[in-house]
Residue, then its C-alpha position, 0 to 999 in steps of 0.5 A: x207852709x202853715x201846716x209845716x210851720x205848725x209841725x216845726x213848732x211842735x218839733x223845735x219850739x218847746x225846747x228852744x223857747x225853754x232854753x231861751x227863757x232860762x238863759x234870760x232868767x240866768x242873765x237877769x239874776x246875774x244883773x240883779x246880784x251885780x246891782x245889789x253888790x254895787x248898791x251895798x258897797x257904794x255909800x254914795x249911790x243915789x240911783x239904780x237902773x235895771x241892769x238885770x233887764x239889760x243882761x236879759x236883753x243881751x242874752x236874748x239877742x246873742x241866743x237868737x243870733x247864734x241859734x238862728x244862724x247855726x240852727x238854720x244850717x242844720x235844720x235846712x239840711x234835714x228839711x231838704x233830705x226829707x223832701x221839703x221845699x226850700x222856700x217853705x222851709x225858709x218861711x217857716x224858719x223865719x216865722x219861728x225865729x219871730x215867734x221866739x223873739x216875741x217869747x223872749x220879749x215877753x219875758x224881758x217885759x216881765x223881768x223889767x216890771x219885776x225890777x221896777x217893783x223890787x228895787x224901790x223895796x230894796x233901795x227906798x232912798x234911791x231913784x230909777x236913773x234910766x227908765x227903759x221907755x224904749x221897751x214899748x216903743x214899736x218904732x225901735x222894737x220892730x226894726x231891731x227884731x227884723x234886723x236880728x231875724x235877717x242877720x241870723x238867717x243871712x249868717x246861716x246861709x253864708x255858713x251853709x254855703x262856705x262852711x268853717x271858712x266863713x267863720x273867720x269873717x264873722x269872728x273878725x266882725x264879732x271882735x270889731x263889735x266887742x272891742x271897737x263899738x263900746x268905745x264909741x261911748x267913751x268920753x276920752x279916746x287915746x291914740x291907739x288903733x281901736x280908739x282912733x277907729x271908734x273916733x272915726x266911726x263916731x265922727x261919721x255917725x254925727x255927720x251923716x243924717x238919720x234918714x241916710x242911715x235908715x236908707x243904708x239899713x234898708x239897702x243892707x237888709x234887702x241885700x242880706x234877704x236876697x243873698x239868703x234866698x239866692x243861696x237857699x235856692x242853690x244849697x246842696x244837701x250834705x247829709 
């Protein structure tokens, strides 16, 4: 599998990594321009935060999820048509996704350091409102990276098995994450369906202890890994 992993890296990593880093840089520049506009227009602003780094992180997560999911299906089919074993491909693909996330994480760290140097020069009378200490907290980073990896390959396996029919389910989940999850952080929620759904979720989060959520997360991760492996062993070649 290691030899095949090296071959896969030569075939796929250069273009993918370059696209990821350029996408992160684009998100970063957008965030820097945005925070500059805010600071220039708001005369009462006394602090700043690294919104460029936030945009780079969002781009990294979305890019990895989409590439990991839909690239998985097409590369899986190609690998099987060329006589590769299923488990070897899945192992190699997972390692490449991890390597991709490491590269993206390295870029995020560089951009974060750049913002920490840049903003005190641009806004000398303001302070950093939110230092991103979690960027070096491995207890946070490792579970997030593993979660993105597992979710990407799981979505790819589901899409490979049921095709476009499965996209409806993922679309509903995506819309839920876009319109409900952000409301969890609102101080005041209305009587609408989305607001009430967010309120109910927030109440659950405050009642259930952290250890229970960790157990739930581990169970979900095991279930997704098992599903991915099971579907991978039964996946038919469609090329």
